[in-house]
N, C-alpha and C positions, 0 to 999 in steps of 0.2 A: 592615237597615243604613240609615244615613242619613249625610248630609254631616257632621253633628256627631260621629257615631261615628267616622268615618274621621279627621277632624281630631284627635280625642282620641287615637286610636291612633297617629297620626303623632307627636303631642307626646310620648307615652310612649316611643315608639321613639327619638326624638331624645334624650330624657333618659337612657335606658338606654345609648345609644351615646356619651354624653358630648358631644353636639352642642348648640349653642345653639338655643334655641326659635326656630322660624321659619326655620331653615336650609333645610328641605326644602319645595319648592314642590309643591303638589298640583295636578296637571293633571286636571281632571274630563273624562273622555273622553265626549264628547257625540255621537259618530258614531251614526247610525241611531237617534237618540232623538227622540221627538216634541217639537215646540216647547214644549208646555206643561210638560214635564218640565224642559227646559233653563231655561225662564223661572222655574220654581219655585226652581231652584238659584241663579240670578241674584238673585232676590228675597231669598234668604238672605244675600246679600252676597258670594258667591264670584265671582271674576272671571277665573280661569285655566282655559281649556278646550282640549281637544284634538280635532282632526278628522282623519279618515283620507284624505278625498278633497277635492280642490280644488273640484270642482263642487258637492258637497253644502254645503261651507262658504260658497261664494259665494251660494247660495240662502238661507242661514239667517242669517249673521252681520251683514250690513249693517243689517238692521232692528233686530237686538238692539243694535248699537252706537249706533244713534240713540236707543234707549230707555234704555240703561245706560252710564254712564261707566266708563272704565278697563279695558275688556275686553282681556285678554292671550291671544291666540289662537295655538295651536301646531299645526303640521302634524306628525302622528306617523306617517302612512302614506307609502307610496312616492310619489315625485314624478316624473311624466313631464316630459321636457324641454320639450314643447310647452305645458305648463301652468306653466312656471317664472315667467314674467312675471306672470301672474295671481296665483300664490302669493306673490310678493314684495309685492304690493299688499294681500294679505289677512291675512298671518300675521306675528306678531311674532317667531316662531321656527320653524325648520324642523329636524326631528330626523332626517331621512332622507337626508342627503347620502351617497351610496353609490358614486359612480363618477366618473372623471375628466371625462367629457363633461358631466355635470350640473354639476360644480364650475366648469368653464370657462364654461358658460352663465351660471351665477349670478354669476360674477366680471364678465362682460361687462355683464350687466344692472345690477349694482351700480354700475358706472362710468356707465352711461347714466342711471340713475334717481337717483344720488347718495345712495342708502341701501341697506341690506341687512338682512334679519332676522338675529337670532342664529342661528348654525348649529351643529348637532350632526352628527357623522359616525356613521353606523350601522355597527356592527361585527357581523359574522356570527360570533358567538363559538362557535356550535355547528357551524360549517362545513357548514351544511345547504344542499344544492344548490338546493332549491326556494325558499330565502329570500334576500331582498336583503341587501346589506351587504358591507363590505370584509372579507376574510379577516384574521384576527389577524396572520398573517405579513406581510401587505401594509400593515398599519395605519400603521406609522411613516412609510413612504414616501408614503402618501396624505395623511397629516397634513401632511408637509413640502410636498407639492405644493399643497395648499389654502392654506397659509401663503404660498407663493411667489406665489399669485394675490391676496394681500391680502384673503382672505375672513375675516370675523369669526368665528372658531371659538370657541364657548362650551364644547364638550365632546364627549362620546361617548354613543351610545345603543345598547342591545342588547335583543333579545327572545330569551330562552333557549329551547332546545327544550322542548316540553311534557312530555317523558318523562325529563328529567334534573333533577338537583338544581340549582335556579337559583343558589344561592350560589356555586357554582363559576364560573359565567359572570359573576356580578356582581364577583367577585374578579378575574377576568381583565380585565374592562373597566376596573376601578379601576387595575390595574397598568399597562395600556397608557396610560391617561390620565395617571398620575403621571409616567411616564418621558418623556412629551411635554409636561409642564407645562400640562395642561388641567384645569380645576377642575370642570367640569360633568359630572355622571353622570346620564343619563336612563335609569333602570332600576327595575324593580319595578312590578307591576300588582296587581289586586285580591287575588290569592291569595298574594302573596309580597312585598308592599312593605315589610313590617317587616324582613325579611331583607336587602332591598336597602338600607334606611336604615342598618342595622348595618354595612354594607360601604361606606358613603359616598355613597349616592344623594343627589343634590341636587334631582332632579325624579322624582316617581312618577306613574304614569299609571293612574288608577282610574276605571272606568266603571260596570259593573253593580252594584258595591257601593254606589254613590251613587244611580244612576238606576233601578235595577231591570234586568231582562233587556231586551236590545235588541228593538226591534219593527220589523223590516224591512218595507218596504212603500212 
């Protein structure tokens, strides 16, 4: 698989779903990928990337931003409150707003800094106890709370359980977003992004299909 293959598949899925071409943003998930692989994708012209950890991103992306213009960096992993200020300086978007304490800290920092990344609320659609995210039954109230804090909400994000049909979770996320007037849907990964696009995804997160298997170390 390659970046060109994935972008072609996204374009086909957009067409099949009656979506305008370019509607879906491809987030190339570069977590735990060697710099040379990330640089190769940058050199092909791609600019939207996703990282799981603030510390890893802080060690990788300042240098890339000096070398390449227009990088759009997304935090797609959990955000500890003590890393919130650093994250706001590094990322253009945060996809893992998942609890009131974090929302309040981001709101305070946004007032102090005079800016805030685009924010997505993570919904735990599978209600998995080990997974971060707001439970679906609590989603409306949490969205309202974030809006009361003047946070710039772009949409919702989910990571379906690995042993369940993801389309059910994508449909649930889309339903919650629609009734709350949120346009952004961050859903779909390497194995299921076409199903996510069919159900309205605006951001898909693809890593191994672009970069190859991760190389921890």
